[in-house]
C-alpha positions as a printed NumPy array, in Angstrom:
array([[ -26.217,  -92.29 ,   42.441],
       [ -23.542,  -90.741,   44.617],
       [ -22.15 ,  -93.106,   47.237],
       [ -20.825,  -91.54 ,   50.433],
       [ -17.755,  -92.989,   52.036],
       [ -18.289,  -94.327,   55.559],
       [ -17.126,  -92.237,   58.504],
       [ -14.675,  -94.361,   60.463],
       [ -13.469,  -94.178,   64.037],
       [  -9.761,  -94.686,   64.599],
       [  -9.789,  -93.991,   68.344],
       [  -7.118,  -91.346,   67.992],
       [  -4.544,  -93.576,   66.327],
       [  -4.955,  -92.287,   62.776],
       [  -2.197,  -89.703,   63.192],
       [   0.24 ,  -92.221,   64.648],
       [   0.237,  -94.899,   61.959],
       [   3.966,  -94.629,   61.498],
       [   4.509,  -95.62 ,   65.134],
       [   2.652,  -98.881,   64.572],
       [   4.975,  -99.894,   61.781],
       [   8.064,  -99.411,   63.939],
       [   7.126, -101.924,   66.613],
       [   7.63 , -105.599,   65.781],
       [   8.13 , -104.679,   62.119],
       [   8.142, -107.665,   59.784],
       [   6.771, -110.186,   62.279],
       [   3.227, -110.211,   60.857],
       [   1.984, -113.136,   58.76 ],
       [  -1.807, -113.129,   59.014],
       [  -2.784, -112.072,   55.5  ],
       [  -5.122, -115.051,   55.109],
       [  -7.157, -113.87 ,   58.094],
       [  -7.219, -110.277,   56.853],
       [  -8.497, -110.959,   53.326],
       [ -12.074, -112.038,   54.214],
       [ -12.439, -108.996,   56.478],
       [ -11.363, -106.686,   53.651],
       [ -13.928, -108.341,   51.388],
       [ -16.623, -108.054,   54.046],
       [ -19.443, -105.615,   54.707],
       [ -18.264, -103.836,   57.866],
       [ -16.157, -100.744,   57.082],
       [ -15.234, -100.174,   60.72 ],
       [ -14.009, -103.756,   61.019],
       [ -11.937, -103.214,   57.867],
       [ -10.276, -100.086,   59.264],
       [  -9.697, -101.748,   62.625],
       [  -8.17 , -104.827,   60.997],
       [  -5.708, -102.674,   59.046],
       [  -4.692, -100.784,   62.177],
       [  -4.393, -104.005,   64.166],
       [  -2.182, -105.51 ,   61.467],
       [   0.15 , -102.519,   61.672],
       [   0.28 , -102.811,   65.45 ],
       [   1.104, -106.511,   65.098],
       [   4.171, -105.793,   62.971],
       [   2.781, -105.652,   59.432],
       [   4.923, -103.44 ,   57.216],
       [   3.508, -100.759,   54.945],
       [   4.371, -102.835,   51.894],
       [   2.762, -105.982,   53.296],
       [  -0.456, -104.137,   54.064],
       [  -0.564, -102.551,   50.618],
       [   0.051, -105.937,   49.006],
       [  -2.902, -107.56 ,   50.771],
       [  -5.252, -104.694,   49.919],
       [  -4.12 , -104.754,   46.282],
       [  -4.776, -108.48 ,   46.106],
       [  -8.301, -108.067,   47.482],
       [  -8.906, -105.349,   44.887],
       [  -7.776, -107.802,   42.19 ],
       [ -10.241, -110.345,   43.556],
       [ -13.066, -107.905,   42.829],
       [ -12.083, -108.181,   39.15 ],
       [ -11.45 , -111.933,   39.263],
       [ -14.886, -112.452,   40.861],
       [ -16.716, -109.826,   38.794],
       [ -20.158, -111.138,   37.894],
       [ -20.761, -110.753,   34.162],
       [ -24.437, -109.991,   34.83 ],
       [ -23.315, -106.572,   36.052],
       [ -23.522, -103.575,   33.748],
       [ -20.564, -103.523,   31.356],
       [ -19.497, -100.094,   32.596],
       [ -19.037, -101.539,   36.07 ],
       [ -15.892, -103.321,   34.93 ],
       [ -14.116, -100.024,   35.48 ],
       [ -15.672,  -99.692,   38.925],
       [ -13.751, -102.852,   39.81 ],
       [ -10.707, -101.862,   37.773],
       [  -9.978,  -98.472,   39.349],
       [  -9.476,  -99.635,   42.96 ],
       [  -7.089, -102.347,   41.747],
       [  -4.873, -100.042,   39.714],
       [  -4.992,  -97.37 ,   42.426],
       [  -4.035,  -99.897,   45.103],
       [  -1.223, -101.179,   42.895],
       [   0.111,  -97.642,   42.431],
       [   0.085,  -97.063,   46.196],
       [   1.78 , -100.427,   46.722],
       [   4.539,  -99.661,   44.232],
       [   5.018,  -96.248,   45.819],
       [   5.354,  -97.733,   49.296],
       [   7.963, -100.18 ,   48.036],
       [  10.055,  -97.176,   47.045],
       [   9.217,  -94.598,   49.72 ],
       [   7.304,  -95.916,   52.765],
       [   5.614,  -92.778,   54.113],
       [   2.564,  -92.094,   56.249],
       [   0.973,  -90.159,   53.39 ],
       [   1.17 ,  -93.165,   51.068],
       [   0.086,  -95.488,   53.865],
       [  -3.157,  -93.538,   54.129],
       [  -3.71 ,  -94.425,   50.488],
       [  -3.893,  -98.079,   51.538],
       [  -6.888,  -97.215,   53.719],
       [  -8.48 ,  -95.318,   50.818],
       [  -8.006,  -98.353,   48.58 ],
       [  -9.501, -100.666,   51.199],
       [ -12.598,  -98.468,   51.439],
       [ -12.939,  -98.521,   47.644],
       [ -12.851, -102.313,   47.74 ],
       [ -15.556, -102.191,   50.419],
       [ -17.756,  -99.855,   48.365],
       [ -17.468, -102.18 ,   45.347],
       [ -18.74 , -105.25 ,   47.17 ],
       [ -21.981, -105.179,   45.135],
       [ -19.956, -106.139,   42.044],
       [ -19.418, -109.59 ,   43.538],
       [ -23.063, -110.348,   44.361],
       [ -23.006, -113.171,   43.673],
       [ -19.272, -113.592,   43.074],
       [ -18.037, -115.342,   39.973],
       [ -16.351, -118.596,   40.947],
       [ -12.579, -118.506,   41.045],
       [ -11.084, -121.185,   38.756],
       [  -9.694, -124.101,   40.72 ],
       [  -6.706, -126.379,   40.24 ],
       [  -8.551, -128.964,   38.204],
       [  -8.778, -130.081,   34.594],
       [  -5.   , -129.977,   34.312],
       [  -3.493, -131.035,   31.008],
       [  -0.24 , -132.729,   30.093],
       [   0.668, -130.127,   27.459],
       [  -0.297, -126.646,   28.717],
       [   1.145, -125.013,   25.581],
       [  -1.842, -126.336,   23.66 ],
       [  -4.077, -124.343,   25.988],
       [  -2.079, -121.191,   25.399],
       [  -2.509, -121.501,   21.64 ],
       [  -6.292, -121.512,   22.136],
       [  -6.277, -118.08 ,   23.768],
       [  -6.171, -115.942,   20.569],
       [  -9.194, -117.722,   19.118],
       [ -11.051, -117.436,   22.417],
       [ -10.498, -113.673,   22.441],
       [ -11.824, -113.453,   18.885],
       [ -15.292, -114.018,   20.332],
       [ -17.383, -111.858,   22.618],
       [ -18.562, -112.84 ,   26.094],
       [ -15.723, -115.276,   26.785],
       [ -14.838, -113.808,   30.18 ],
       [ -15.289, -116.883,   32.347],
       [ -13.868, -119.213,   29.711],
       [ -10.742, -117.075,   29.423],
       [ -10.263, -117.005,   33.184],
       [ -10.609, -120.777,   33.339],
       [  -8.125, -121.287,   30.495],
       [  -5.526, -119.081,   32.193],
       [  -5.965, -120.913,   35.492],
       [  -5.778, -124.333,   33.841],
       [  -2.618, -123.302,   32.004],
       [  -0.857, -122.158,   35.168],
       [  -2.115, -125.008,   37.345],
       [  -0.853, -127.423,   34.67 ],
       [   2.665, -126.071,   35.012],
       [   2.567, -123.607,   32.128],
       [   5.226, -120.919,   32.063],
       [   3.829, -117.626,   33.394],
       [   6.274, -115.631,   31.26 ],
       [   4.796, -117.126,   28.098],
       [   1.275, -116.478,   29.329],
       [   2.029, -112.838,   30.108],
       [   3.687, -112.431,   26.71 ],
       [   0.574, -113.836,   25.05 ],
       [  -1.739, -111.593,   27.077],
       [   0.383, -108.604,   26.1  ],
       [   0.215, -109.608,   22.45 ],
       [  -3.558, -110.037,   22.642],
       [  -3.865, -106.606,   24.23 ],
       [  -1.807, -104.967,   21.485],
       [  -3.974, -106.314,   18.68 ],
       [  -7.072, -104.644,   20.155],
       [  -8.127, -100.995,   20.134],
       [  -6.886, -100.82 ,   23.681],
       [  -7.571,  -97.864,   25.903],
       [  -5.666,  -96.622,   28.921],
       [  -7.686,  -98.754,   31.327],
       [  -6.791, -102.017,   29.594],
       [  -3.109, -101.078,   29.572],
       [  -3.307, -100.165,   33.267],
       [  -4.996, -103.447,   34.158],
       [  -2.425, -105.592,   32.388],
       [   0.515, -103.606,   33.758],
       [  -0.788, -103.736,   37.341],
       [  -1.447, -107.475,   37.146],
       [   2.018, -108.185,   35.768],
       [   3.585, -106.067,   38.523],
       [   1.67 , -107.911,   41.189],
       [   2.473, -111.321,   39.73 ],
       [   6.178, -110.494,   39.758],
       [   5.858, -110.171,   43.545],
       [   3.337, -112.935,   44.255],
       [   4.911, -115.371,   41.752],
       [   3.487, -118.876,   41.322],
       [   1.07 , -118.817,   44.249],
       [  -2.729, -119.063,   44.256],
       [  -2.818, -115.287,   44.78 ],
       [  -0.516, -114.757,   41.807],
       [  -2.708, -116.961,   39.628],
       [  -5.821, -115.072,   40.738],
       [  -4.228, -111.765,   39.716],
       [  -3.498, -113.034,   36.194],
       [  -6.999, -114.516,   35.991],
       [  -8.37 , -111.069,   36.856],
       [  -6.331, -109.415,   34.103],
       [  -7.324, -112.043,   31.54 ],
       [ -11.019, -111.683,   32.404],
       [ -10.804, -107.898,   32.079],
       [  -9.084, -108.215,   28.695],
       [ -11.681, -110.741,   27.52 ],
       [ -14.484, -108.386,   28.55 ],
       [ -12.992, -105.757,   26.236],
       [ -12.312, -108.082,   23.288],
       [ -12.68 , -108.231,   20.385],
       [ -12.643, -104.616,   19.243],
       [ -12.528, -103.243,   15.699],
       [  -8.718, -103.616,   15.858],
       [  -8.269, -100.538,   13.705],
       [  -5.325,  -99.138,   15.662],
       [  -2.996, -101.582,   13.939],
       [  -3.75 ,  -99.861,   10.639],
       [  -2.055,  -96.702,   11.903],
       [   1.155,  -98.609,   12.584],
       [   0.946, -100.413,    9.247],
       [   0.624,  -97.096,    7.419],
       [   3.566,  -95.653,    9.363],
       [   5.662,  -98.717,    8.536],
       [   4.851,  -98.494,    4.838],
       [   5.652,  -94.785,    4.73 ],
       [   8.953,  -95.467,    6.494],
       [   9.809,  -97.994,    3.787],
       [   8.976,  -95.469,    1.071],
       [   5.798,  -97.154,   -0.138],
       [   3.222,  -95.13 ,   -2.038],
       [  -0.061,  -95.359,   -0.2  ],
       [  -2.165,  -93.705,   -2.866],
       [  -1.678,  -94.069,   -6.591],
       [  -3.634,  -92.119,   -9.18 ],
       [  -5.686,  -94.411,  -11.372]])
């Protein structure tokens, strides 16, 4: 079914977004109030809240960061009762929003800023994926040795339908003081052993980029939980891609792959 994007009213300010970002730039700090609106069901309120944030001094990068985080929450809260193909319906707005965010960090332009509004509308259109929302892991069940948790991750991803369990393990590890660098290295390793496609690579890369900016905050943890859940949803695969690299390595060493009997 084709879903039409809502027609929004900007009261004539849509062409003057750049002017909003010049007044009181950098004085805005109301991201916590903006997030529930972006996750809400009123597209006009979403557009208005973005414009109001810009008028209040929110920078282009700040606005893109908040929208990207809300897009990540769609993945972190993805209900596993949804159709499997809908994982990518949650994935695409997150990676698109991340790309716009990274672009605005380099070249803050009006054209890229409009992409933030596009991303916000995509998050709005995907609200059905969080009905009801999966519960975000909380800072509980902490352990004294988080490294033991990390060593459980490979075995967990050897089994299907471990999405929520994987998200909880990642949260417990980080809330217990585990090193995020080691977690990201493990997630990268687990991705490489699968028959990964472009979407999985995108998801992991976007999450790592966002965590590097959010760092050890609840938002940063939620982003890594989202990536881990997405990876778990696509694991295990046949893991046949590794054979290609093994063959290449053997040929490089001069091994004979086929011997006549």
